[in-house]
C-alpha positions in Angstrom: 13.8 -42.7 10.6 13.0 -39.1 11.6 10.4 -38.1 8.9 7.9 -40.9 10.1 9.0 -43.4 7.5 9.7 -46.0 10.4 6.1 -45.8 11.6 4.7 -46.0 7.6 7.0 -48.4 6.5 6.1 -50.9 9.0 1.9 -50.7 8.8 2.7 -51.2 4.6 4.9 -54.1 5.0 4.5 -55.4 8.7 7.3 -55.4 11.0 9.9 -57.6 9.8 10.2 -56.6 6.1 10.1 -53.2 7.2 13.1 -53.5 9.9 15.1 -55.1 7.1 14.5 -52.6 4.2 15.4 -49.6 7.1 18.3 -51.2 8.1 19.5 -52.5 5.2 18.7 -49.5 2.9 17.7 -51.6 0.1 16.0 -49.7 -2.6 12.9 -51.2 -4.3 11.9 -51.4 -8.0 8.7 -50.6 -9.1 7.5 -54.0 -9.7 8.8 -54.9 -6.1 6.9 -52.2 -4.7 4.0 -53.5 -6.4 4.5 -56.8 -5.7 5.0 -56.2 -1.8 2.0 -53.9 -1.8 3.6 -50.9 -1.5 1.9 -49.6 -3.9 -1.6 -50.2 -5.8 -0.5 -49.7 -9.5 2.7 -49.3 -11.7 2.5 -47.4 -15.1 4.6 -45.4 -17.4 4.9 -41.7 -16.4 3.2 -40.6 -19.5 0.0 -42.4 -18.1 0.7 -40.9 -14.9 -1.3 -37.6 -14.9 -4.4 -39.2 -16.8 -4.6 -41.9 -14.1 -4.6 -39.6 -11.6 -7.6 -37.4 -12.9 -9.3 -40.6 -13.5 -8.9 -41.9 -9.9 -9.9 -38.2 -8.7 -13.0 -38.4 -10.8 -14.1 -41.4 -9.1 -13.4 -40.2 -5.9 -15.1 -37.0 -6.3 -18.7 -39.1 -7.5 -18.7 -40.4 -4.2 -20.8 -38.9 -1.5 -18.7 -36.0 -0.2 -19.1 -36.8 3.6 -18.1 -40.3 3.2 -15.2 -39.8 1.3 -13.7 -37.2 3.8 -15.1 -39.4 6.9 -13.4 -42.3 4.9 -10.4 -40.5 4.9 -10.3 -39.7 8.5 -10.8 -42.9 9.7 -7.8 -44.7 7.8 -5.6 -41.6 9.0 -6.6 -42.0 12.4 -4.0 -45.0 13.2 -1.4 -43.2 11.2 -1.7 -39.6 13.0 -1.7 -41.8 16.2 1.0 -43.9 15.3 3.1 -40.7 14.2 2.5 -39.1 17.7 3.8 -42.1 19.4 7.0 -43.1 17.9 7.9 -40.0 15.7 10.5 -38.9 18.5 12.3 -42.3 18.1 
């Protein structure tokens, strides 16, 4: 903790699992992260840039205002939690 991982990790995994991983320092493989819902996709590094561009294209097709406001709405909870919990 100190960089906000304790805030984000609990949002992604829930309190018990996040506490477990933060306290033990256990590292996750890509497959484990996918299984736990920490990441949405796992692929070979050689496919990563193409997939990033594909996703960017999909996002770019959406109305810009919708994209911006959706991002802001989704980050509001994260920002608030960071302000409240980052000092710890």
